[in-house]
C-alpha positions as CSV (number, residue, x, y, z in Angstrom):
1,M,0.1,0.0,0.3
2,I,1.4,3.6,-1.1
3,A,-0.1,6.2,0.8
4,V,-1.0,9.4,-1.2
5,P,-1.3,12.6,0.4
6,P,-5.5,13.9,-0.2
7,K,-4.7,17.2,-0.4
8,Y,-6.4,18.6,-3.9
9,T,-7.2,15.4,-5.2
10,T,-10.8,15.8,-6.1
11,Q,-9.9,19.3,-7.9
12,K,-6.9,18.1,-9.6
13,C,-7.3,16.9,-13.0
14,S,-6.5,13.5,-13.9
15,G,-5.9,14.5,-17.3
16,R,-3.6,17.0,-17.3
17,G,-3.0,18.0,-14.0
18,T,-4.7,21.4,-13.9
19,L,-6.3,22.7,-10.9
20,V,-10.1,23.3,-11.4
21,R,-11.1,24.7,-8.6
22,K,-14.9,23.7,-7.2
23,S,-17.5,23.9,-4.2
24,L,-18.1,20.7,-2.4
25,S,-21.5,20.3,-4.1
26,L,-20.2,20.3,-7.6
27,R,-20.3,16.2,-8.4
28,T,-18.9,16.6,-11.9
29,H,-15.2,17.2,-12.7
30,S,-15.2,19.3,-16.1
31,C,-11.9,20.8,-17.0
32,P,-11.5,23.9,-18.9
33,T,-7.6,23.0,-20.2
34,C,-8.1,19.4,-21.5
35,G,-11.8,19.1,-21.4
36,L,-12.2,15.6,-19.3
37,V,-15.5,15.5,-17.9
38,L,-15.7,12.8,-15.3
39,D,-17.6,12.1,-11.8
40,R,-15.8,14.4,-9.2
41,D,-14.7,10.7,-7.2
42,Q,-14.0,9.0,-10.7
43,N,-11.3,12.0,-11.2
44,A,-9.6,11.6,-7.8
45,A,-9.4,7.9,-8.2
46,V,-7.7,8.4,-11.4
47,G,-5.6,10.8,-10.1
48,I,-4.9,9.0,-6.3
49,R,-3.8,5.6,-8.2
50,E,-1.3,7.7,-10.9
51,A,0.2,9.3,-8.0
52,G,0.5,6.0,-6.4
53,L,2.0,4.2,-8.7
54,A,4.2,7.4,-9.5
55,Q,5.4,7.0,-6.0
56,A,6.0,3.2,-6.3
57,T,8.0,3.5,-9.5
58,R,10.5,6.1,-7.7
59,Q,10.7,3.8,-4.5
60,G,11.8,0.7,-7.2
61,V,8.5,-1.2,-6.1
62,W,6.7,-1.0,-9.0
63,D,8.1,-1.4,-13.0
64,P,5.6,1.0,-14.9
65,T,6.5,-0.8,-18.3
66,R,6.1,-3.9,-16.6
67,E,3.3,-3.8,-15.0
68,C,4.4,-5.3,-12.2
69,V,5.6,-5.7,-8.2
70,L,9.6,-6.0,-7.9
71,Q,9.2,-6.3,-4.3
72,R,7.3,-8.0,-1.9
73,G,6.9,-7.8,1.8
74,T,4.9,-9.6,4.6
75,V,1.5,-7.5,5.6
76,G,1.5,-7.0,9.3
77,H,4.9,-8.5,9.9
78,T,6.7,-6.5,12.8
79,G,9.8,-9.0,13.6
80,T,10.6,-12.4,14.2
């Protein structure tokens, strides 16, 4: 699991990264820069996924060319 900072995830366009400010009551993301139109939560989910994969790539645990995990750990394991 990779932690992604949640700040601006519903406002940052998952298409181009443009910050599209909107009120909480607006449920549709519509980017004036690239024209992407998605549900606000779907846009956030795509952006969070991409941010997580980018971070995993930088950490060397994800290979985007092979789309596979490079290292596996034991979830919840704290010692011997």
